[in-house]
C-alpha positions in Angstrom: 26.9 -7.5 29.3 27.3 -11.2 29.9 28.6 -12.9 26.8 27.1 -16.1 25.4 29.7 -16.6 22.7 32.9 -17.1 24.7 32.6 -20.9 24.7 31.5 -21.2 21.0 34.3 -18.8 20.0 36.9 -21.1 21.6 35.3 -24.1 19.9 35.2 -22.5 16.5 38.7 -21.3 16.8 39.8 -24.8 17.4 38.2 -26.0 14.2 35.4 -27.9 15.9 31.8 -27.3 14.9 29.7 -25.0 17.1 27.2 -26.9 19.3 23.6 -26.6 18.3 21.9 -26.0 21.7 18.1 -25.8 21.9 16.9 -22.2 21.7 15.1 -20.9 24.7 12.7 -18.8 22.6 9.9 -16.7 24.2 6.3 -17.9 23.6 4.8 -17.0 20.2 8.1 -15.9 18.8 10.3 -17.7 16.2 13.6 -17.2 14.3 13.4 -16.1 10.7 14.2 -18.7 8.1 17.3 -16.8 7.1 18.8 -17.0 10.6 21.7 -19.5 10.8 21.7 -20.9 14.3 25.2 -22.2 13.8 26.2 -18.5 13.8 23.8 -17.0 16.3 22.3 -17.9 19.7 18.9 -16.4 20.3 16.6 -16.6 23.3 15.5 -15.4 26.7 18.1 -14.0 29.0 17.5 -16.1 32.1 19.3 -13.6 34.3 17.0 -10.8 33.3 13.2 -11.5 33.1 11.6 -9.8 30.1 14.8 -9.6 28.1 15.8 -11.5 25.0 19.4 -11.7 23.6 20.9 -12.3 20.2 24.6 -13.1 20.2 26.9 -14.0 17.4 28.7 -17.3 18.2 31.8 -16.2 16.4 34.3 -13.4 17.3 36.1 -11.1 14.9 39.4 -12.8 15.6 38.3 -16.4 15.1 39.7 -18.6 12.4 36.2 -19.1 11.0 34.8 -16.0 9.3 31.2 -14.9 9.5 29.6 -14.4 6.0 29.1 -10.7 5.3 25.3 -11.1 4.9 24.8 -13.0 8.2 22.2 -11.9 10.7 20.1 -13.4 13.5 16.5 -12.3 13.9 13.5 -13.1 16.1 10.1 -12.3 14.7 6.3 -12.4 15.1 3.5 -12.1 12.5 -0.1 -10.8 12.9 -3.1 -10.1 10.7 -3.3 -6.5 9.3 -7.1 -6.1 9.1 -7.6 -4.7 12.6 -5.1 -1.9 11.8 -6.2 -0.9 8.3 -6.0 2.9 7.8 -3.8 3.4 10.8 -0.1 3.9 11.5 1.7 1.5 13.8 4.7 2.3 16.0 7.1 -0.4 17.1 9.5 0.6 19.8 11.9 -1.1 22.2 14.9 -0.6 24.4 18.1 -2.1 23.0 21.5 -2.6 24.6 24.5 -3.6 22.5 28.0 -4.9 22.9 30.5 -4.6 19.9 27.6 -4.9 17.5 27.8 -4.4 13.7 24.2 -3.5 13.6 21.3 -4.0 16.1 17.7 -2.9 15.4 14.0 -3.5 15.5 12.2 -4.0 12.2 8.6 -4.1 10.8 7.2 -5.1 7.4 3.7 -4.8 6.0 2.7 -7.3 3.3 -0.1 -7.5 0.8 0.7 -11.2 0.2 3.7 -13.4 0.6 6.5 -11.8 -1.4 4.6 -8.6 -2.0 5.9 -6.0 0.4 4.0 -2.8 0.9 6.4 -1.1 3.3 9.5 -2.0 5.4 11.9 -0.6 7.9 14.8 -2.4 9.6 16.6 0.8 10.6 19.4 -0.2 8.2 17.7 0.5 4.8 16.9 3.9 3.2 18.8 7.2 3.4 19.0 7.2 7.2 21.0 4.4 8.8 19.6 4.2 12.4 20.7 0.8 13.6 22.9 0.8 16.7 26.6 0.1 16.1 29.3 -0.6 18.6 28.4 -0.7 22.3 25.5 1.2 23.8 23.5 1.3 27.0 19.7 0.9 26.9 18.6 3.0 23.9 15.0 3.5 22.6 14.5 2.5 18.9 11.4 3.4 17.0 9.8 2.3 13.7 6.6 3.7 12.3 4.7 2.3 9.2 1.3 3.0 7.7 -1.1 0.1 7.3 -3.1 0.5 4.1 -6.4 -1.2 3.5 -4.7 -3.6 1.0 -2.4 -5.0 3.7 -2.9 -8.7 4.7 -0.2 -9.2 7.3 2.3 -7.4 9.6 5.6 -8.8 10.6 8.0 -7.4 13.1 11.0 -8.3 15.3 14.5 -7.7 16.4 17.7 -8.2 14.4 21.5 -8.4 14.9 23.5 -8.0 11.7 27.1 -9.4 11.7 29.1 -9.7 14.9 28.4 -8.7 18.5 25.5 -9.0 20.9 22.2 -7.3 21.5 19.7 -7.4 24.3 16.1 -6.2 24.0 13.3 -5.3 26.4 10.1 -3.3 26.7 9.1 -4.0 23.1 5.7 -2.5 22.2 3.5 -2.3 19.1 1.0 0.6 19.4 -1.1 2.8 17.2 0.8 5.9 16.3 -0.6 9.4 16.0 -2.1 10.2 12.5 0.6 12.9 11.9 3.5 10.6 13.1 6.4 10.6 10.6 6.9 7.4 8.8 10.3 5.8 9.2 10.3 3.2 6.5 10.1 2.9 2.7 6.8 2.3 0.9 7.1 -0.1 -2.0 5.5 1.4 -5.1 3.3 -1.2 -6.9 2.7 -0.2 -10.6 -0.6 -0.9 -12.4 1.3 -2.1 -15.5 4.9 -2.6 -16.6 6.9 0.5 -17.0 10.4 1.7 -18.2 11.5 -1.8 -19.4 14.3 -0.2 -21.4 15.8 1.3 -18.2 15.6 5.1 -18.9 17.1 7.3 -16.2 14.9 9.1 -13.7 13.8 12.6 -14.7 
């Protein structure tokens, strides 16, 4: 895999700031607000049509240390109404090089800040994000879209160090009996257990 971060690694090791080059983002996609572009390079791989790449600008041996909660993510948002009562399957092929965690993700919202369900392949009891170096590997996320959902957000994410490349990303309706991969957020009708009693 061709590395984007060799030059920036040399610059950061010398104590100079990493250059902020313009991102060559695919049309209708944008970086999440939490993505620090001084730590990640995100954009189209010009050597491979239909492929996007996220690469950490820092290497593990650099004098500058990447914060433990760092990640780079590319995303898109759509209205949920056309998919009410269905299950949606997000899938893509991912290739990684020395990655801490590479994945696709999807989130279903009722309103900003009110999440109905979420899966980034890193949360929950099953950690499914790709770690280390892998050839092209299919990754899948399946979430239900309830009638209360207002928006659907999805994308690709690289956590920590390394590189990832993504192609053939698709968002399709899943079969009704498809197993859900993410966590559904429970919304209570009223406050409960405010004195923190243990679960039964």
